[in-house]
Residue, then its C-alpha position, 0 to 999 in steps of 0.5 A: m513687042d507691045t510692052a504697055i501691058l506692064d502698065r496694068s495693075i497687078p490685079d488687072l494683069a492677073a485677071l487678064v491672064h486668068r481669062g486668057e485675054v493675054s498669055a503669061e508668056e506674052v507678059a513675061r516677054a514684055a517684062l524681059a523686053r522692058i528690062e532690056q530697053r530700060d535697065g541699061a541706064l538704071g542698073a536695077f537688075l543684077t541678073v535676069q532669068g530670061e529662059q527660066s521666066i519663059d519656061a515658067a510662063r509656058a507652064l502656067d499657060a499650059r495649066r490654064a489650057r487644061g482648065e486648072a485653077l491659077g493663083p492670085l498672081a498668075g502671070v504677073p512679073i515680080g522682081l526680087k531683091d537680091a538678098l532673097c535666096t532663089e534656088g539655083a539662081p545667083t544671090t549676092a546681097g549686093s556684095k563681092i563676098l558672095t561672088r565667086a572669083a573668076a578662074g585664076g583671079s580674085c574679085g579685087s578692084s582690078n577684076a570687077p565682080d560679076p553678079a552672075r557668079g554669085y552664090r547659088p542657094p540650094y533652096d528658095a526663100t519662103v516668100v519666093a516659094r509663095l510667089r511661085a505657088a501663086g503663079a508669079i513670074l520671076p524675071g530677075k534679081c534686083n540691085m541693092d545696097e550691100f547686105a541692105m546697109g545703105s539709104s541710097n543704093e550706092n553701096s552695091a558692089f555692082g554699081p549704083v541704081k539710078n532714079p528714073w525720075d532723074l538719072t543724076r539722083i539716088p533712088g533710095g535704099s537699100s531696096g533701090g533696085s526693087a523700087v526702080a523695077v516698079a517705078a520704071g515699069m519693068t515689073p508691076g511689083s517687086l519684093g524688098s526688105d525693110t530694116g530701118g526704112s529700106i522699102r518705104q524710103p525708096a518707094s517715096l523717092t521713086g513714086v511707088v507704093g511700098v509696105k513694111p509689114t508688122y515684124g513677124r507677119v512675113s517669114r524671113y526664112g531665106l532672107i540674107a540677114f542684116a539685123s534679125s530683130l528688125d528685118q522684114i520682107g515687103p512689097f512694092a507695087q504701082d498702086v495700093r491694091g497691088a501691094a495689098r495682093l502681094l502682101e496677102v500672098i507672102s504673109g503667114r506663119d512659117p515653121r522655118d522662121a521662129t519669129s514668124l507670127d501665128a496670126p490670121v492673114g488679113e483681107y488686105e485687098a478687100a480693105c481697099g475701097r472701104d470708107v474711111a470716114g471717122l478714122r482717127i489720124g494722128v499727126p506727130e509734130e516730132y516728124f515735122a521738126k528741124g531738118i525737113d525740107r519745107q516743100v516736102e512738109a507742105k506736100v505731106r500736110e496737104a495730103i493729111e488735109g486731103l484725108r480730113g476731107l474724106g471724113c477722117e478726124i485729124r489729131p495731134v499726137h506726141l512721140p517724144h522718144t523719136r529723137y533718139a531713134v537714129a542713135a538707138y537703131y545704129i547701135v542695135a542694127t550694127a550689133e546684130a550685123s556684126s553677129n550675122l555677118a561673121r558667117f562670111d569667112g571664105v570657107r563655106f561659100g562665096l569669095r575666098v582670098e588666101g592670106e598670110r599672117g606673120g609671113k605664113a598662110d593660116l586660117q586667120g589670114l584667110y579670114g582677114a584677106t577674104r573679109g578685107e577684100g569682100f566687104g565694102r566700106e559701109v559694111k566694114r564700118r557697121i561691123l566695126l561699130g557693132t563689134y565695139v558696142l557688144s564688146a566687154g565693158y561697152y555692152d551695158a553702156y551702148y547695146l543694153r541702153a539702146q534696147k531700153v530706148r527701143t522699148l520707150i519708142r514702142r511705148d510712145f506708139d502704144e500711147a498714141f494708138r490709144e487715141v488714134d487709129v493711124i499715124a500720118a507722117p513724111v517718109s523722107p525729110t527730102v526728095a531724092f538727093r544727087l548721086g555722090e552727094r552724101v557718100d563721104d558723110p555717113l551721118s547725113m546719109y543715116l539721117a535720111d531714115v529719120y522718119t522711118l526708123p521709129a516704126s522699125m524699132a517698134g516692129l509696126p506696119a507702115i506704108s509709103v504711098p505717093c502724095a505729090t511731086a516737089p521741086a528739088p532744092d538744087g534744081g532739076p525736074p519735080l521729084p516724088v514725095g511719099l506719105q507714110l501711114i503707120g498702124p498698130a501691130l497686125e493692122e495692115a488692113r487698116l493701113f491699106r484702107a487709109a492708103h487706098a482712100w488717099e490714093q483715089i484723090s491723090p494729085v499724082r495718082g497714076l503718074r509714072a516716071p519719065v523713063a525713055 
C-alpha cells in the first residue's frame, strides 16, 4: 500500500477526500499500515482502533457518494492522547490504575498491564465529538506520561515513547505519543494536552508544530484531569496551517465545562499567510539565561532575526518573575493533582487490589493497596507533595504564596504586551536528551519545562514551530529545535500569523524525521 498520502498536510488531505480524488478508506488504511510498520520501534500508540476506523471511513465515503457535505477534517487521521475519553474504547491516561487486572491476577510487576484492558468511558470528550463531527478518522490512542505527569514520556505504565530522530532519545512529554504519531508520519495531526508544556516541549523535540491555546479556549470535558486550572487540550500537526485548522474545529464554548470561554472562535487558518510587517516581537532575556544550550540559543536567535527580516520589529522585554515559575508551578499543579487523583480508589473503575490493614480486610486497606500498586513513582511523588502543601499549617506558606506568584507572572506578561504583540523565546533549553538520563533526577527533569511553564501559569496561548536542527552535546544525529511564540489571551490568530510567516522561510520547512 502506498502510504505517502499521509505526508500531505491536513488541509490538502481533506481537500483530496472532499474532491473524491482519494477515498477516506484509502487514507484510513494508509494510516493503519504506517502505524503497523513504524510504531513497533517507537511506542507511540497504546491501542489501535483498526476496524472502527475503517467503518468510520466507509461511512464518510458513502456520505460523499450521496452528495452530502463533509466536514473540514474529512478523512484525516488524528491521533488522540490517551487522557481523552473515547466512548467504548480503552482510556488509560498511561496508568495501571485505569487498567483492569487480567482474570485471576493483578497488574503488579509480575503481570504487566495491558492498555487494551483500560477503562472504557461511556462518552466521548467534547474535543473527540467535535473531531468526529468534522469528519476526522481516529485510528488510536497515544502513549503518554502517567496522568500527564512528566517531561520525557518515560513515566508511562506501558513503556516509554522513543524519538523518531534518534531512538535512544526521549520525545518529550507528557504528550510524547501524540507528537511522535505526527513526527513519524503515522497521522497528519493529533491532540495532546498541555499543563506546563506537554504539547510545546514534545513538539519542539520531535520537529512538529504544537499549540497550547488560551486557558478556556478548548473544552476540558472528557479530559482526565491533572491540574484543572492549568490543563488545556491542543493540536499537533506537520505544519502551522494544519494546526490552525485543527484548533478551529475543537475550540468554542461548551456548557459542560464551566471554565470554557464564551468567546468567538478566531479564523485561525485564514490568519496564516497574512503579512507580519510591523508586528512587534518581544524577546525576554530571562529566557536566554544560564542553563540554555548554546546551540539552541543560537538557533532560536537566528529564527528571531529571520522574523526581523520579514519586517517585524524586535524589542527586548522583561519578565522578571520567570525565575519563580518552576517552583510556583510544582506547588499549584501538585496540589490540584492531589485533589483530582483522589477519585482513583479501586471502587468505581479501573484496577482493584484487595488489601488488609491491621490483619483485616477493610476499605482503607483497599485504597492503600490499589493506589500503591496502581500509581507509578512520579505520580506518587506529586500526590505526596500536593497533599503536603495543602495540609494544615502549610497552605499559606506554600499554596497561597504560589498563587500570588502566579499573579505576578501574569502581570509580567500584561506589562510586556503593552509594548509588543508577540513574545519569541526557546521552547526547551536543550535538544532531546537520552532515555534514562534524568529518570533519577526529578529536579533536572522539571527544569526541562522552564521556558514553557510561565505561559501556562498565565493561561496564555503559545505555539512551538520547528526552527532548526542542532547537534546534541553528547553526539549523535542533529535534533530538532523549536521556536516558541507566546501571545495575549485569545490571540491565537496572531500566533498563527507569525508562526506561518516564519515557517515559510524556515531552513527546516518540510523536514521529516528519518524513520524507517
